[in-house]
N, C-alpha and C positions, 0 to 999 in steps of 0.2 A: 283620835277618831279611827275607828278600822277600815283599814285600805281594803277596796273592791279586790277581790280576787282574779288575774287577768284569765279570762277565758282560755280554754284546750281548743285549739284547732279541730273544726269538726271534721278535717280532711285525714286518710287514711297514712301513716307513716310510710317515708317513701322506702323499700327496702336498700338495703345499705351491696352493693354489687359486691361478690364474693373477689378476691385478692386474687383467687387463678386466673378469672375472667378478662381483669385489669390485665395484669400481665402477658396475657395472652391475646390482647387488641394491640398492647404494647409490641409485641413481635411483627404481627404482622403491621403494623405501620415502617417497622425497621426493614418488614421484605419489600414495603409496597417502596420506599425511599431507595432500597439499590435497586433496582431493577427499574425504576425512574434514571437512574445514573446508568446504571448499563444500556438502557436504548440511548441515552445521550451518547454515549460512548461508540454504539452501534452504528447510529447514523450521520456519525462525524466524517467529515473528506478526508481520503486520505489523504497524507502530506507528501506523497513523492518523495522523500528524503533519501536522495541517491545516496551520500556518500554515509548515512547510516545504514542504508543495506548492503551494499559491500564492505560495511565494517562485519559485516556477518559470514560473510564469505572466506572464503582461502583465495586470496587472488590467481597466485603464482601455476597450480593448475588449471586457471580457467584462461586462460590465455588463448591456447590452442581453439578454444571453444568457440572466439569468437568468429571465426570464419564460420561459425555453423548458423547463423542467422537464417530463420526458413524464407526468407525474402532476400533479393538484392539489392543495391542501390547504385543507380552509375545514373553520370551527368547530363544523359545525351537529351537531345527537344522531346524525345519521345518515351522516354522514361520516367514520366511523371506520375509518381503514386498515386492512386485515387486519396482525393482532397480528404476523407472522411477517414483515410487509414494514418494520413502523415500524422498527426498528432501522438496515436496509437507509437509507430515506427520510431517518433522522434524520441520519446520515452523510454523507449528500450536502448535507444543507440546512444543515451546520456549515459544507462548502466554500462554499458562494453567500453565504450571510453574511460569510465572512473575504474573499471576494471583492471583497463590495460595499464595506466596510470597507478593503479596503487599493484600491479605487477612490477613496474620499472621497465615496463615495454614503452620504450619512446616511437620506435617507427611503427609500432601498433597503434599506440594514443592518437599519432598524427593524422594517419592513414583514417581510422574512424572517425576525429577531428574532420577531417575534407568530405568525406562521406556526408557528417550530419550537417555540415555546412549545405552543402547541396540540398538536403532536405527540409533546411531551414528556410533557406529562398523559395521553395514552392511553395510551402504552408505560408508565406509572406509573414514570418515569425520578426519581432524586433529586429532591429539593424545590432542595435548594442549585443544579442544575445551570438547572433552570427558572427560578429566579430572578435568573441571571447572566444570560438573554438577554429575561427582562423590563425588566433595570434600562437604561435609555438610555445612561449612562454608561460601561456594560460593550463597547458597542455602539460603539467610537471604537478607534483604535489606542492609546491610552496604557491599556484596558481588555486589554488581550493577553495577561498572567498571570490573571485570572481566567478567560477564555476557555478557558483551557489546562487550568485547573483544574476546568472543569464538561467537556470532550472525556475526561479522568481517570476521570471522574465518571463517566460514560455507559459510556466503554470498558470498564471495571471491571463496572460492576452490567447494561448490556446486552447483552456479549460483543461477541466480533471484529466482527459483522453493521455495527457503528458503522462500523469501520474498514474494513471492504472497503466499503461504500457511500460512505467518503469519499472512498477511493484511485478509484473509478469516475468519480463527479464530473469529481475532478480532471483523471482521465485524458480524460473527454471532452473538457472544454476545453482541453486540451494538443494532441488532436488535431486539435480545431477551430481551432488557432492553429497548430497545426503543429508543435511543439516537442518535437522529439524527445529533448530532452535529458529530458524527464522520465523519458522512459520508460526509461532507465539508472539511474536512484536505484535504491536495494538495495530499498526498500518496493516498487518496481515487478511487480520480479522476486518480490517473495514473497509481494506479491498477487496477480500472476496464478499461481503456483503453488500458491497456495490457491483459489483459483475454478475453476481445471482440475480438481484433486480434488473440488472439492464439486457439478462438472460442471455450472457456472453460464461458464464461460468454454469456447468450442469449442477445435478445435487448431488451426483455423484464426487464431484471433484470436490466440492465443498466440505462434505461429508470426509473423504479424505482429507482436508487438509484441519480438518476440525481434529480427527483421530490424530496425527501430527499435533496441533495443538496440547491436547489434553494425553497422551501417552507418550507423545516422544518418539515412538518409533512405529517401524512398517515392514514387512514383508519383502524382501525384492519383486515381487509382481507388484505389489501396491505403489513400491517409489514408482517401477515403469508406468504401470497406466496415469502415475503423476506426472511423469517426465511428459508424455503424447497428450495429455490434456494440457499442459501447461503451453507444448508446444503449439498445438494446433489452436492457441487462442490465441496468441500473437501473429501467425502463419496467417490466420485468419482475416486479419486487421487491415 
């Protein structure tokens, strides 16, 4: 018996896509995926990792700079800082305390610790954090785990300004020391992204940090401009 031939489709054959087009599409998908990952990194909150920040600095020469904070801390009843400024200043003072400890300056660490305790009381911070910074034993190199615990508590309760204040203060020291690698840290990018979004960092300051993160170099005048911008950022808080 003769089999009936299978009828050919009347639809026109679909042309095959050239290999070059497939490769171009694949490359485009890779770029899209990388951009998505980058955006996730840009939008993450800065960690405020004080110990990691200080590890990028040179503690010894910085001890004298600890007295150069653009605002002073006193414990008198009329010396309460604006409520909105306290978390920022607390973050900055965390860096100062850590630098003093890293430098082996026990007297400075205790003095700054007392100032920090005053600020924590004004901000209504967790008592557990205040107790840590009031304890002289915690203000030494072996007390690092307790200080990390206090930092976590403060960021949790007082919010992002603690982390951002810590970054600005550390960046101020990094700029004074001309430490370009500090500005390549992922937290530096995340912090500047948030500060720019909050209207605190100018476009020029953001560009200066981006240049340092990219080329790792700056002229003397560019460093001085960054010094002034960072100081103004923390002074305004």
